[in-house]
C-alpha positions in Angstrom: -3.1 -29.7 8.0 -2.4 -26.1 9.4 0.1 -23.6 9.5 1.6 -23.2 12.8 2.9 -20.0 11.4 3.4 -17.7 12.6 0.0 -17.6 14.7 -1.1 -19.6 17.3 -5.0 -18.4 18.0 -6.4 -20.9 15.4 -7.3 -24.1 16.8 -11.2 -22.7 15.9 -9.6 -25.3 12.7 -7.8 -28.0 12.2 -7.7 -30.0 8.8 -7.9 -33.6 8.0 -4.8 -35.6 7.6 -4.0 -36.6 4.7 -3.5 -40.0 4.6 -0.7 -41.6 3.8 0.4 -44.4 0.6 -0.1 -47.7 1.7 3.4 -49.7 2.1 4.7 -50.7 -1.7 1.9 -48.7 -3.5 3.2 -47.2 -6.6 3.2 -43.4 -5.8 0.6 -41.4 -8.5 -2.2 -43.9 -6.8 -4.4 -42.6 -4.5 -5.4 -44.6 -1.4 -9.4 -45.3 -0.7 -8.7 -42.7 2.5 -6.9 -39.8 0.3 -9.9 -40.1 -2.6 -12.3 -37.8 -0.6 -16.0 -37.3 -1.3 -16.2 -34.0 -3.3 -14.8 -33.7 -6.7 -13.2 -31.1 -7.2 -15.9 -29.1 -9.1 -17.9 -29.4 -6.3 -15.1 -28.3 -3.3 -14.7 -25.3 -5.3 -18.2 -24.7 -5.3 -18.4 -24.6 -2.0 -15.6 -22.4 -1.3 -16.6 -19.9 -3.9 -19.5 -19.9 -1.3 -17.9 -19.5 1.4 -16.1 -17.1 0.4 -18.8 -14.8 -1.6 -20.4 -15.3 1.9 -17.8 -14.4 3.8 -17.2 -11.2 2.6 -15.8 -11.5 -0.7 -16.3 -9.3 -3.6 -13.7 -9.2 -5.9 -11.3 -12.3 -7.2 -8.8 -11.2 -9.4 -7.8 -15.2 -11.9 -4.0 -15.7 -13.1 -4.7 -19.0 -15.9 -3.5 -22.2 -14.7 -4.9 -25.7 -15.3 -4.7 -26.9 -12.0 -7.3 -23.8 -10.6 -9.6 -24.6 -13.4 -12.1 -25.8 -10.2 -12.0 -22.7 -9.0 -12.1 -21.0 -11.9 -15.5 -22.1 -13.4 -16.9 -21.6 -10.1 -16.1 -18.5 -9.8 -17.2 -17.7 -13.7 -20.5 -18.8 -12.4 -20.3 -17.0 -9.9 -19.4 -13.9 -11.9 -22.2 -15.0 -14.4 -25.0 -14.8 -11.6 -23.7 -10.9 -10.6 -22.1 -12.1 -7.7 -18.6 -11.5 -8.0 -16.6 -9.7 -9.8 -13.2 -11.2 -11.8 -10.3 -9.1 -12.6 -7.8 -11.3 -15.3 -4.4 -11.0 -15.0 -1.3 -13.0 -16.9 0.9 -12.2 -13.8 0.7 -13.6 -11.0 3.0 -10.2 -9.3 0.4 -7.9 -10.9 -2.6 -9.7 -10.0 -1.8 -10.2 -6.3 -0.9 -6.3 -6.3 -4.2 -5.1 -8.2 -6.0 -7.6 -5.4 -3.8 -5.7 -2.9 -4.8 -2.4 -4.3 -9.1 -3.1 -4.7 -8.7 -4.5 -0.8 -7.0 -1.5 0.3 -10.1 0.8 -1.8 -12.8 -1.3 -0.1 -11.8 -2.5 2.9 -13.4 -5.7 2.8 -11.1 -9.5 1.5 -9.9 -9.5 -1.9 -9.0 -13.4 -3.4 -6.4 -14.0 -5.7 -6.0 -17.4 -7.5 -3.5 -18.6 -9.0 -2.8 -22.2 -9.8 0.9 -24.4 -8.5 4.5 -24.0 -9.0 6.3 -21.2 -10.0 2.7 -19.0 -9.9 2.2 -18.8 -6.1 6.1 -17.4 -5.5 4.9 -14.5 -7.4 2.5 -13.6 -5.1 5.0 -12.7 -2.3 6.0 -9.1 -2.9 2.3 -8.4 -2.9 2.0 -11.4 0.3 4.7 -9.3 2.3 3.6 -5.8 2.1 -0.2 -6.8 3.3 1.5 -8.3 5.7 3.4 -5.4 6.8 0.3 -3.0 6.1 -2.4 -5.4 7.5 -4.8 -5.7 4.0 -6.8 -8.7 3.6 -5.2 -10.4 0.9 -6.6 -14.5 0.5 -4.1 -16.1 -1.3 -6.1 -19.4 -3.3 -2.8 -21.4 -4.8 -4.3 -24.6 -5.9 -2.0 -27.7 -5.6 -1.8 -30.8 -6.8 -3.7 -33.6 -4.8 -1.3 -35.8 -2.0 -0.4 -39.3 -4.0 1.0 -36.7 -7.0 3.4 -34.9 -4.3 7.2 -35.1 -4.2 6.7 -37.5 -7.5 8.7 -35.2 -9.3 4.6 -34.0 -11.1 4.9 -31.1 -13.6 4.9 -28.1 -11.7 4.2 -30.0 -8.2 6.7 -28.1 -4.7 5.7 -27.8 -0.9 3.4 -24.8 -1.5 2.1 -25.2 2.3 3.8 -22.1 4.4 5.5 -20.8 1.3 5.1 -17.5 2.7 6.2 -18.3 6.1 5.8 -15.2 8.6 3.5 -13.2 6.4 0.4 -14.6 6.3 -2.0 -14.8 9.3 -2.6 -18.3 8.3 -2.0 -21.1 5.9 -3.7 -24.3 5.4 -3.9 -27.3 3.1 -6.8 -28.3 1.9 -6.2 -31.7 1.0 -8.2 -33.5 -2.8 -11.7 -34.5 -2.5 -12.0 -32.8 1.4 -14.5 -30.2 2.2 -13.0 -26.9 2.5 -16.3 -24.3 4.1 -14.7 -24.8 7.8 -10.9 -23.9 6.2 -12.1 -21.0 4.2 -14.4 -19.5 7.2 -10.9 -19.2 9.4 -8.7 -18.2 7.0 -11.6 -15.5 5.9 -11.8 -14.8 10.0 -7.6 -14.4 10.1 -7.5 -12.1 7.4 -10.0 -9.2 8.8 -9.0 -9.4 12.3 -11.7 -11.7 14.5 -9.0 -13.2 16.1 -8.1 -11.4 19.1 -4.7 -9.5 19.0 -4.2 -9.9 16.0 -4.6 -7.5 13.0 -5.3 -7.9 10.0 -3.7 -9.4 6.9 -2.7 -11.8 4.3 -4.1 -15.7 4.5 -3.1 -18.4 2.1 -5.5 -21.7 1.1 -4.0 -24.0 0.1 -6.5 -26.8 -2.1 -5.5 -29.9 -3.8 -7.4 -31.0 -6.7 -8.0 -34.5 -8.7 -8.5 -35.2 -11.7 -11.1 -34.2 -13.7 -10.8 -30.6 -13.1 -13.5 -29.7 -16.0 -17.3 -29.6 -15.5 -18.8 -32.4 -16.0 -21.5 -32.5 -18.7 -24.5 -31.1 -18.3 -22.9 -27.9 -16.3 -22.9 -24.3 -17.3 -22.9 -20.9 -16.3 -26.4 -19.4 -15.1 -28.8 -17.1 -16.7 -25.7 -14.1 -16.5 -26.7 -10.7 -14.3 -25.9 -7.8 -14.4 -22.8 -7.2 -12.0 -22.8 -5.3 -8.7 -21.1 -2.0 -7.7 -20.4 -3.9 -4.5 -18.6 -0.6 -2.6 -18.3 3.0 -3.3 -14.8 4.3 -1.6 -15.4 7.6 0.2 -12.7 9.9 1.4 -11.4 10.2 4.6 -14.4 12.4 6.9 -13.4 14.9 9.7 -13.3 14.8 13.2 -14.2 16.8 16.0 -12.8 15.9 18.8 -14.1 17.7 22.4 -11.3 19.9 23.7 -8.6 19.9 25.8 -9.3 20.7 29.4 -8.1 23.4 30.4 -6.6 21.7 33.0 -4.1 19.6 31.4 -0.6 20.7 31.2 0.9 22.7 29.2 4.1 20.7 27.0 5.7 22.2 23.7 3.8 18.1 22.1 4.3 17.9 18.1 1.9 15.5 16.4 3.6 13.0 13.9 1.1 11.5 11.7 2.9 8.7 9.9 1.3 6.8 7.0 -2.5 5.4 7.9 -2.7 7.3 10.9 -6.5 8.9 9.7 -8.2 12.1 10.1 -8.2 11.2 14.2 -4.4 13.0 14.5 -5.9 16.0 12.6 -8.9 16.4 15.1 -6.0 15.1 18.1 -3.7 18.6 17.5 -6.5 20.8 16.7 -9.0 19.9 20.5 -5.1 20.5 22.0 -3.6 23.1 19.8 -1.0 20.6 19.1 1.2 21.7 15.4 0.1 18.7 13.0 3.0 17.6 10.8 1.6 15.0 8.7 2.9 12.6 6.3 0.9 12.4 2.8 -0.1 8.9 3.0 -0.8 9.6 6.5 -5.1 10.8 5.4 -4.2 13.3 8.3 -2.9 16.2 6.0 -5.4 19.4 6.2 -6.8 21.7 8.9 -5.9 24.5 10.9 -2.7 22.8 12.5 -0.8 21.0 9.6 2.5 22.3 9.4 3.6 21.7 5.4 7.6 20.8 5.3 8.2 20.4 8.4 11.0 18.2 7.9 13.3 21.3 7.0 11.5 22.5 10.7 12.6 20.1 12.8 16.1 21.1 13.3 14.7 24.6 14.5 12.8 23.2 17.3 15.9 20.6 18.5 17.1 21.5 22.5 19.6 24.0 21.7 17.2 26.3 20.2 14.2 28.6 22.1 11.8 26.6 22.2 12.7 23.2 21.9 10.1 20.1 21.4 9.4 18.1 24.6 7.1 15.9 23.8 5.7 13.3 20.7 2.5 12.4 19.7 2.7 9.8 17.1 -0.4 8.5 15.1 0.1 5.6 12.1 3.3 4.6 10.8 6.6 7.2 10.1 8.7 6.2 7.2 9.7 9.7 5.1 12.2 11.1 6.9 15.3 11.2 8.7 14.7 14.6 10.9 11.5 12.4 12.2 13.4 9.5 12.8 16.0 11.6 14.5 13.2 12.9 16.9 11.6 9.6 17.7 15.5 8.4 18.8 15.6 11.0 21.1 16.5 9.5 24.7 15.3 13.0 25.9 12.2 13.8 24.4 9.2 11.2 25.4 6.8 9.7 22.9 4.1 8.0 22.7 1.7 6.2 19.9 -2.3 5.7 19.4 -2.8 2.0 19.1 -6.2 1.2 19.2 -6.0 -1.8 17.5 -3.7 -4.5 17.1 -0.8 -3.4 14.1 1.5 -5.2 12.0 4.5 -3.0 11.1 6.1 -3.5 14.3 7.0 -6.3 16.8 6.2 -5.6 20.4 8.3 -4.2 23.0 11.3 -3.5 20.0 9.6 0.6 19.5 10.4 3.2 22.0 7.2 5.0 21.9 4.9 4.1 24.9 1.9 2.6 23.3 -1.7 4.3 24.6 -5.0 2.7 23.3 -7.4 5.4 24.2 -7.2 9.2 24.0 -8.0 10.4 26.8 -4.8 8.8 28.6 -3.2 9.8 25.2 -4.4 13.4 26.6 -2.8 13.6 29.4 0.7 12.5 28.0 0.9 15.3 25.1 -1.1 18.1 27.1 -2.1 20.7 25.9 -0.2 23.6 23.4 -0.2 27.4 24.2 -0.8 29.4 22.0 2.4 31.3 21.6 3.6 27.2 20.6 1.2 26.6 17.9 1.7 30.4 16.5 5.6 29.8 16.6 4.9 26.8 14.3 2.6 27.9 12.1 4.0 31.2 11.6 8.1 29.0 10.7 5.8 26.9 7.8 4.0 29.6 6.9 7.5 31.3 5.8 9.1 27.8 5.4 6.3 27.8 2.2 6.5 30.9 1.4 11.2 30.1 1.0 9.8 26.8 -0.8 7.7 27.9 -3.5 9.8 30.8 -4.4 12.7 28.7 -4.6 10.9 26.2 -6.9 9.4 29.4 -8.7 12.7 29.8 -9.8 13.1 26.6 -11.7 12.8 27.7 -15.5 11.2 23.4 -15.8 9.3 21.0 -13.7 11.3 19.1 -11.1 10.1 16.1 -8.8 9.3 18.7 -5.8 6.9 20.8 -8.7 5.3 18.1 -9.6 4.3 16.6 -6.1 3.2 20.2 -5.0 0.6 20.6 -8.6 -0.3 16.6 -8.2 -0.9 17.5 -4.3 -3.1 20.2 -5.7 -5.2 19.1 -8.4 -6.0 15.3 -7.5 -9.8 14.7 -6.7 -10.9 11.0 -5.6 -7.8 8.8 -4.6 -4.5 9.5 -5.0 -1.9 6.5 -4.9 1.8 8.0 -4.5 5.2 5.6 -5.6 7.7 4.9 -3.2 10.9 6.5 -3.8 11.0 10.6 -4.4 7.7 10.5 -5.6 5.6 10.4 -1.6 9.0 13.3 -0.8 8.3 15.6 -2.7 5.0 15.5 -2.1 5.7 16.2 1.2 8.1 18.8 1.3 6.3 20.4 -0.9 2.4 19.3 -1.2 0.9 22.5 0.9 -1.9 21.2 4.0 -5.9 22.0 2.7 -8.6 23.3 5.1 -10.3 20.6 4.2 -8.7 16.4 2.8 -9.4 16.8 -0.9 -8.6 12.6 -1.8 -8.3 9.5 0.1 -4.1 8.6 -0.3 -2.7 5.5 -0.5 0.2 4.2 -0.9 2.7 1.1 -0.8 4.2 1.8 3.3 4.2 -1.5 4.7 7.6 -2.0 3.4 8.1 0.9 0.5 8.6 -1.4 -2.3 8.3 -0.3 -5.9 6.9 -3.4 -7.7 3.5 -3.6 -8.3 2.7 -0.1 -8.2 0.9 0.5 -11.0 -1.2 -3.0 -10.4 -1.5 -1.5 -7.1 -3.3 1.9 -8.1 -5.5 -0.2 -10.8 -6.8 -1.7 -8.1 -8.0 1.0 -5.9 -9.2 2.8 -9.0 -11.6 -0.2 -9.6 -12.6 -0.7 -6.6 -13.2 3.3 -5.3 -15.3 3.5 -8.5 -13.9 7.0 -8.6 -10.8 9.3 -10.5 -7.1 7.7 -8.8 -4.1 9.9 -9.7 -1.1 7.8 -9.9 2.0 9.5 -8.9 5.4 7.5 -9.6 9.4 7.6 -11.2 9.7 6.1 -13.9 11.7 3.5 -12.1 8.7 2.4 -10.4 6.8 2.3 -13.7 8.8 0.5 -15.8 9.5 -2.0 -12.7 5.4 -2.8 -13.3 4.5 -2.1 -16.5 3.5 -5.3 -17.3 0.4 -4.1 -14.9 -0.8 -1.8 -18.1 -2.6 -5.0 -18.8 -5.8 -5.1 -18.6 -8.0 -8.9 -19.0 -9.9 -8.8 -22.3 -12.9 -6.8 -22.2 -12.5 -5.3 -18.9 -13.0 -1.5 -19.1 -10.9 0.8 -18.1 -10.7 2.4 -14.8 -10.4 5.7 -14.5 -6.7 6.0 -13.4 -4.4 9.1 -14.5 -1.0 8.0 -14.3 1.9 10.5 -14.0 5.4 9.9 -14.0 8.1 11.9 -13.4 11.2 10.6 -15.9 14.4 12.0 -15.4 15.7 8.9 -16.9 16.9 6.4 -13.8 16.7 7.1 -10.0 16.8 10.0 -8.4 16.3 8.9 -5.3 19.7 7.9 -4.8 21.4 11.3 -5.8 20.3 12.8 -2.1 21.2 9.7 -0.1 25.2 9.5 0.7 25.7 8.3 -2.2 25.1 11.7 -4.4 28.4 12.7 -2.5 30.6 9.2 -3.0 29.4 10.0 -7.3 30.3 13.7 -6.8 33.9 12.6 -5.2 34.7 10.5 -8.4 35.7 7.9 -6.2 34.0 5.1 -7.7 33.7 6.5 -11.6 30.6 5.6 -13.2 30.0 3.0 -10.6 27.3 5.0 -9.0 24.9 6.1 -11.7 25.2 2.7 -13.6 24.7 0.7 -10.3 22.0 3.1 -8.7 21.1 5.6 -11.1 20.3 2.5 -13.8 19.7 5.3 -16.8 17.6 3.9 -19.6 16.1 4.9 -23.2 12.8 3.8 -22.5 10.0 5.6 -24.9 7.4 5.5 -23.0 4.6 7.0 -25.2 5.7 4.0 -27.4 5.3 1.7 -24.8 2.0 3.7 -23.7 0.4 3.1 -27.3 1.2 -0.9 -26.8 -1.1 -1.1 -24.1 -3.7 0.9 -25.4 -3.2 3.3 -23.3 -3.2 7.6 -23.7 -0.3 9.4 -23.6 1.1 13.0 -23.4 4.9 14.2 -22.8 4.8 17.9 -20.9 8.2 19.3 -19.3 6.8 23.1 -17.8 4.8 22.9 -14.4 2.3 25.0 -16.5 1.5 22.2 -19.0 1.5 19.8 -16.5 -1.2 21.5 -14.5 -3.1 21.9 -18.0 -2.7 18.6 -18.1 -3.7 17.6 -14.8 -7.0 20.0 -15.1 -7.9 18.5 -18.6 -11.0 16.0 -19.3 -10.6 12.9 -19.6 -11.5 9.4 -19.6 -10.4 5.6 -18.9 -6.5 5.8 -18.5 -3.9 8.2 -19.2 -0.4 8.8 -19.1 1.1 12.0 -18.1 5.6 11.9 -18.8 6.6 15.1 -17.0 10.7 15.0 -19.1 13.1 16.2 -16.8 17.1 15.9 -15.8 17.6 14.6 -12.2 21.5 16.0 -12.4 21.1 19.1 -10.1 18.5 17.3 -8.3 20.8 17.3 -5.0 21.8 21.1 -5.7 17.7 22.1 -5.9 17.4 20.3 -2.2 20.2 22.1 -0.7 18.9 25.2 -2.2 15.5 25.0 -1.0 16.9 24.0 2.4 19.1 27.7 2.1 16.2 29.4 1.3 13.7 28.0 4.3 16.7 27.3 6.8 17.0 31.8 6.3 13.3 32.2 6.6 12.6 30.3 9.5 16.0 31.9 11.1 13.8 35.3 10.5 10.8 34.2 12.5 12.6 32.9 15.1 14.9 35.5 16.3 14.1 37.1 19.2 
């Protein structure tokens, strides 16, 4: 049956009800109506053809017996050059690899698992795909109706396992034609239904023995694989300059995750300062301000030039100063939302949603030359003070690593959650033009699956890709370094900031608790999670090139060195003084900005 979760516009598909067992019929015996007309292999071939006809070009496969019909059908399509398969033994890694492929290609990507706990391992990737509106297609194999509820091995209730996190979920009974179900799932995944954003879907495909091809079946003659889609960087846009009749207002443009180049173009056209997070893909151009989060307090309600309005593009996720600005009742804010989004529920945010740039312009007004110049002068002073404070550090730190990775990356950049993306947000200097396409798992901002996501991004984008992560994030998905047999290494460089634990908690209120000594070593043990993992040995175990650096000069050399395949740059540093470093940076920036803004 079709799922009622979480949307209701999917009446386009109504699957046949599974026939119940007749009274007194032994469990495990299919009724005549339950048998259906298609063998498992035939049904799988229909499902695969429909997926490919619907635009799926990559499928990540995890091994299993119940999913074997789909695996064989996919192997036939792969041999014909119609689809590219990646194999992952860990379903969680498979899910995030598929997520990364979908992010870089913009097309739906399928992930195949067998039944039982294998399906549950996809939950983190499905949750991220839900909140980030990524078209991830879950192909979960299942037992036929007559085996469900009987205690059959690896059998559980799989339909609606993902609940509200999928746009559509359907159970396809064994022996039935899956075409219509697959077509509807792809429509839901790609946002074809009105008022519904793209997102993950689940096709729960039941298969009955035999699960292997018929005697005489064989792979078709092999054809060379095709490159289905080439990733491209964000292209700057140009908008018509603001109408001179618009009222002058002290408005700022905030560009959150996935805002896109339109945010930069809007700020430039209206003469407004641009405050852009790294994964907005808007952090460039003449109006962009680097360490903006340290400047917001200098434009508060008591300032000589307070912020009057906020225009928001994308989803802001990184800093409390931004969240505090958006929460102010005395500062009206508007959200540019031309299409449905998945990251918030209607009516749950305070910004005024506007679906066209004309209305947004009426709301924002245009900035005066003095307003923009003040921000740019303050931003330049803050950047200079920040750079000087970092230059005084004898060894590499999170902000220096973030600045260098931002400076040297071309192609694609994936930023891990926790401190990595925040270090770039603080110290990554905006560029005149976009240098790389930036990705981050900001749907739920988890650290899980980050290496796998970056691998999918690198594979799908077919470009040089850099991943910046902390050591805890790296270790959380170390299994993502394992590729399928005979798969070529993607061009992926992984920069690991190794400070032997979770540094982000030192910068939160937990750092003050630790400094107080009131809880002994509880903060370090439970939040810092120190470790002694040998990352070089781990890299060697997976056959990945590794080097270790400790200074900014060494890191710059490593980032610019020619390379092939996958490599790990381990940056060894100490997190114990991180809280004090950020305090010194804030103080230095504050002094510099007050000097610029002084009347």
